[in-house]
C-alpha positions in Angstrom: 59.0 230.0 173.6 60.2 226.4 173.4 57.5 224.7 171.3 59.7 222.4 169.0 59.4 218.8 170.3 63.0 218.0 169.5 64.3 221.1 171.4 62.0 220.3 174.3 63.3 216.7 174.4 66.9 218.0 174.4 66.1 220.3 177.2 64.5 217.5 179.2 67.5 215.2 178.7 70.0 217.9 179.6 68.0 218.9 182.8 67.7 215.3 183.8 71.5 214.8 183.5 72.0 217.9 185.6 69.6 216.7 188.3 71.2 213.2 188.4 74.7 214.8 188.8 74.1 217.8 191.0 70.9 217.0 192.9 70.3 213.3 193.3 73.2 212.6 195.7 71.6 214.8 198.4 67.9 214.1 197.5 67.1 212.1 200.6 68.5 214.6 203.1 66.9 217.5 201.2 63.5 215.8 201.3 63.6 215.5 205.1 64.7 219.1 205.7 61.9 221.5 206.6 63.7 224.5 205.2 63.6 226.1 201.8 67.0 225.3 200.1 68.3 228.7 199.1 71.6 227.3 197.8 69.7 224.9 195.6 67.5 227.7 194.4 70.6 229.7 193.3 72.0 226.6 191.6 68.7 226.0 189.7 68.7 229.7 188.8 72.3 229.5 187.4 71.0 226.5 185.4 68.4 228.7 183.8 65.4 226.9 185.3 63.6 229.8 187.1 61.4 232.2 185.2 60.8 229.9 182.2 57.1 230.5 182.4 57.3 234.3 182.6 57.2 236.2 179.3 60.3 238.0 178.2 58.5 241.3 178.1 57.8 240.9 181.8 61.4 240.0 182.7 61.3 236.3 182.4 62.8 233.8 180.0 59.7 233.4 177.8 60.3 229.6 177.3 56.6 228.9 178.1 54.4 226.8 180.4 55.3 223.5 178.8 59.0 224.2 179.2 58.5 225.0 182.9 56.5 221.8 183.4 59.3 219.9 181.7 61.9 221.5 183.9 59.9 220.5 187.1 59.6 216.9 186.0 63.2 216.6 184.8 64.6 218.0 188.1 62.2 215.9 190.2 63.4 212.8 188.4 66.7 213.2 190.4 65.5 215.1 193.4 61.7 215.3 194.2 62.1 218.1 196.7 64.1 220.3 194.2 61.1 220.2 191.9 59.3 222.3 194.5 61.9 225.1 193.9 61.5 225.0 190.1 57.7 225.3 190.8 58.3 228.3 193.1 60.3 230.0 190.4 57.8 229.5 187.6 54.2 229.0 189.0 52.1 230.1 191.9 52.6 233.6 193.3 55.6 234.5 191.2 53.7 234.0 187.9 50.7 236.0 189.2 53.1 238.7 190.4 54.9 239.0 187.1 51.7 239.1 185.2 50.1 241.9 187.0 52.9 243.9 188.7 53.9 247.4 187.8 57.2 248.0 186.2 58.5 249.4 189.5 57.3 246.4 191.4 58.9 244.0 189.0 62.2 246.0 189.2 62.1 245.7 193.0 61.4 242.0 193.4 61.7 240.0 190.1 65.6 240.0 189.8 65.9 238.5 193.3 63.1 236.0 192.8 64.7 234.8 189.6 68.2 234.5 191.0 67.0 232.4 194.0 67.9 235.1 196.4 64.3 236.0 197.2 61.2 233.9 197.8 57.6 234.9 197.5 54.7 233.2 199.2 50.9 233.4 198.7 48.6 234.5 201.5 45.2 233.3 200.4 43.6 230.8 202.8 42.1 232.0 206.2 40.8 230.1 209.2 37.2 230.5 207.9 38.0 230.8 204.1 39.6 227.8 202.4 38.0 226.5 199.3 35.4 229.4 199.7 38.1 231.9 199.0 35.6 234.8 198.5 34.7 234.5 202.2 38.0 236.0 203.2 37.9 238.8 205.8 41.5 240.1 205.7 40.9 243.8 204.8 42.7 246.8 203.5 41.4 250.2 204.8 42.5 253.5 203.2 44.8 255.7 205.4 46.6 258.6 203.8 48.7 257.5 200.8 48.4 253.8 201.7 46.4 251.1 203.3 46.1 249.5 206.7 45.9 245.7 206.6 44.2 243.6 209.2 43.5 239.8 209.3 45.0 236.4 209.3 46.3 233.9 206.7 47.0 230.2 207.1 48.4 227.2 205.2 50.7 229.3 203.0 53.4 227.3 201.3 56.9 228.7 202.0 55.4 231.1 204.5 58.1 230.2 207.1 60.9 231.3 204.7 59.4 233.9 202.3 60.8 237.4 202.0 57.6 238.9 200.6 54.0 237.8 200.6 51.4 238.2 197.9 48.3 238.7 200.1 44.7 238.4 198.9 42.4 240.7 200.8 39.4 242.9 200.4 39.3 246.6 199.8 35.5 246.5 199.9 32.5 244.2 200.1 31.7 241.3 197.8 33.7 239.6 195.2 34.3 242.9 193.4 36.1 244.2 196.5 38.8 241.6 196.5 42.3 242.4 195.4 45.9 241.8 196.4 48.9 243.5 197.9 52.7 242.9 198.4 53.9 242.8 202.0 57.5 242.5 202.9 58.4 240.1 205.7 59.8 242.9 207.9 56.9 245.3 207.5 55.7 246.6 210.9 52.4 245.1 211.8 53.1 241.7 210.2 53.8 238.9 212.6 54.9 235.6 211.2 53.6 233.1 213.7 55.2 229.9 215.0 55.7 227.1 212.5 53.3 224.1 212.1 54.3 220.9 210.4 52.6 219.3 207.5 52.5 215.5 207.1 55.1 215.7 204.4 57.6 217.4 206.7 57.3 221.0 205.4 56.6 223.9 207.8 54.1 226.7 207.3 53.5 229.7 209.6 50.3 231.7 210.1 50.5 235.4 209.1 49.0 237.9 211.4 48.3 241.5 210.2 47.5 244.1 212.8 47.3 247.6 211.6 50.0 246.7 209.0 50.5 249.8 206.9 51.6 249.5 203.2 51.9 252.4 200.7 50.0 252.5 197.4 53.1 251.3 195.6 52.6 247.9 197.2 49.1 247.3 195.8 49.3 244.6 193.1 45.6 244.4 192.1 43.1 246.7 193.7 39.3 246.3 193.8 38.0 244.1 191.1 41.2 242.1 190.9 39.9 238.8 192.1 38.9 237.3 188.8 42.4 238.1 187.3 44.0 236.5 190.3 42.0 233.4 190.1 42.6 233.1 186.3 46.3 233.2 187.1 45.6 230.4 189.6 45.0 228.0 186.7 48.7 228.4 185.9 49.6 227.4 189.4 47.7 224.2 189.0 50.0 223.2 186.2 52.9 223.2 188.5 51.0 221.2 191.1 50.1 218.7 188.4 53.6 218.5 187.1 55.0 217.6 190.5 52.2 215.1 191.3 53.1 213.1 188.2 56.8 213.5 188.6 57.0 212.5 192.3 54.6 209.6 191.7 56.8 208.5 188.8 59.9 208.8 190.9 58.4 206.3 193.5 57.1 204.1 190.6 60.6 203.9 189.1 62.2 203.1 192.4 59.7 200.3 193.1 60.0 199.0 189.5 63.7 198.5 190.1 63.0 196.9 193.4 60.5 194.3 192.2 62.8 193.4 189.2 65.6 192.4 191.6 63.9 191.4 194.9 63.1 187.7 195.0 60.6 185.8 197.1 59.6 182.1 196.8 62.5 181.7 194.4 61.5 184.3 191.7 61.6 188.0 191.2 58.6 189.9 192.5 57.9 191.2 189.1 56.8 187.8 188.0 53.8 187.8 190.3 50.6 188.8 188.4 49.2 190.8 191.4 52.1 193.2 191.2 52.1 193.3 187.5 48.5 194.5 187.4 49.3 197.2 190.1 52.2 198.6 188.0 50.1 198.4 184.8 47.3 200.4 186.4 49.8 203.0 187.7 51.5 203.3 184.3 48.2 204.0 182.5 47.2 206.6 185.1 50.6 208.4 184.9 50.7 208.4 181.1 47.0 209.6 180.8 47.6 212.4 183.3 50.7 213.5 181.5 48.8 213.9 178.3 46.1 216.0 179.9 48.8 218.1 181.5 50.7 218.7 178.3 47.5 219.6 176.5 46.7 222.2 179.1 50.2 223.7 179.0 50.4 223.8 175.2 47.0 225.5 174.9 48.0 227.9 177.7 51.2 228.8 175.8 49.1 229.4 172.7 46.3 231.4 174.3 48.2 233.2 177.1 46.6 231.3 180.0 45.3 227.8 180.3 41.6 227.3 180.6 40.0 226.4 184.0 38.4 223.3 182.6 41.6 221.8 181.1 43.7 222.6 184.2 41.0 221.1 186.5 41.1 217.9 184.4 44.9 217.8 184.4 45.2 218.4 188.1 42.6 215.9 189.0 44.2 213.2 186.9 47.7 214.1 188.0 46.8 214.1 191.7 45.1 210.8 191.5 47.8 209.2 189.3 50.7 210.5 191.4 49.2 209.3 194.7 48.2 206.0 193.2 51.6 205.3 191.8 53.3 206.2 195.1 50.8 204.0 197.0 51.6 201.1 194.7 55.3 201.7 195.2 55.0 201.6 199.0 52.9 198.4 198.9 55.3 196.7 196.4 58.4 197.5 198.4 56.8 196.6 201.8 58.7 197.7 204.9 61.5 199.0 202.7 59.2 201.4 200.9 57.5 202.4 204.2 60.8 203.3 205.9 62.5 206.7 205.7 65.7 205.3 204.3 64.1 205.6 200.8 62.2 208.4 199.2 59.2 206.3 198.4 57.4 207.0 201.7 58.2 210.7 201.2 56.6 210.6 197.7 53.5 208.9 199.2 53.1 211.7 201.7 53.9 214.4 199.2 51.5 213.3 196.5 48.7 213.0 199.1 49.1 216.7 200.1 48.6 217.8 196.5 45.2 216.3 196.4 44.2 219.1 198.9 46.5 222.0 197.9 45.7 224.3 195.0 42.0 223.1 194.8 41.0 219.8 196.3 40.1 216.9 194.0 36.4 217.4 195.0 36.5 221.0 194.0 38.1 220.0 190.7 35.3 217.5 190.0 32.7 220.3 190.6 34.6 222.5 188.0 34.8 219.7 185.5 31.0 219.0 185.9 30.3 222.6 185.0 32.0 222.1 181.7 30.2 218.8 181.2 26.7 220.3 181.8 27.5 223.8 180.5 26.3 225.6 183.6 27.5 226.8 187.0 26.7 224.9 190.2 26.9 227.2 193.2 28.1 225.5 196.4 26.6 228.1 198.6 23.5 227.4 200.7 20.3 228.3 198.9 
């Protein structure tokens, strides 16, 4: 695990240099491509940036959560879109998979996932089960030496390109009946629907399961697995937070350069107090969010998993700071920032999406309030 501040700083510097040299030249075209960049994933894997968050005993590099956060932010400093690939190789479904997979399952999938040759996507949200994940109806019914899966999943990141899906479903009634399975893209009974487009340009595809048979060997967590899966989701929120801050900072830095050189009324824009205050507010928000993120990651490295309360605070602060900084950047750069010839407008759209994905900012506030008052607040109708 990388926990020495000097080593971590050296790692960040080296990764930023790599991103500036290898990724920055194509950052604009990469951002506007809807496809998952397999070649970039392989390049990042060769650089040793995938599997950092996964413990060595599970087949990863064992560098820790803070190192993975650092890698995302260093890569995104040169190419915001490539930060998504570092996220996919360290957080989200890959981390949950590595944590709970059997030795045979890891042997089957993990080498390809860490080399950039395979991609895993999460199937969690459903048409009638978004934030209320326990309302999911996708089911697994026993048949012989396996299970028949039926249901629909929506809004899954990388679903258009993934090779395997980690699907949350229910083996039985109630929260205790929820678990998860691994379903290969070419499994009979799985239909990957037509792509839909997010505001940030990415595509996602609905997943339709109709009498989709999987053997017992493809069950990740059976009945009673939901709480383990959700605890692992706290790790995913670190990756979301890291990208929110990094992409907001990317826009902030581009706009800072702009207002230092762009002149109006015979003086640089940076000399106008209205802009100074906007940038000061954005700087404070970014730095504050970064500290909350690093606290959650460090404590997660120490304790094995970050706490729900600390990750909720980090994600809330990061989502708001990243979007605020990108919004300031667009406003400060005017039509230049609003146009697609710069990445600033992309950063604005990207950071807005993370305020919804992985737990909306409103859900996060509810979770933080539970820590404040020391009690649970059910959102269900009485």
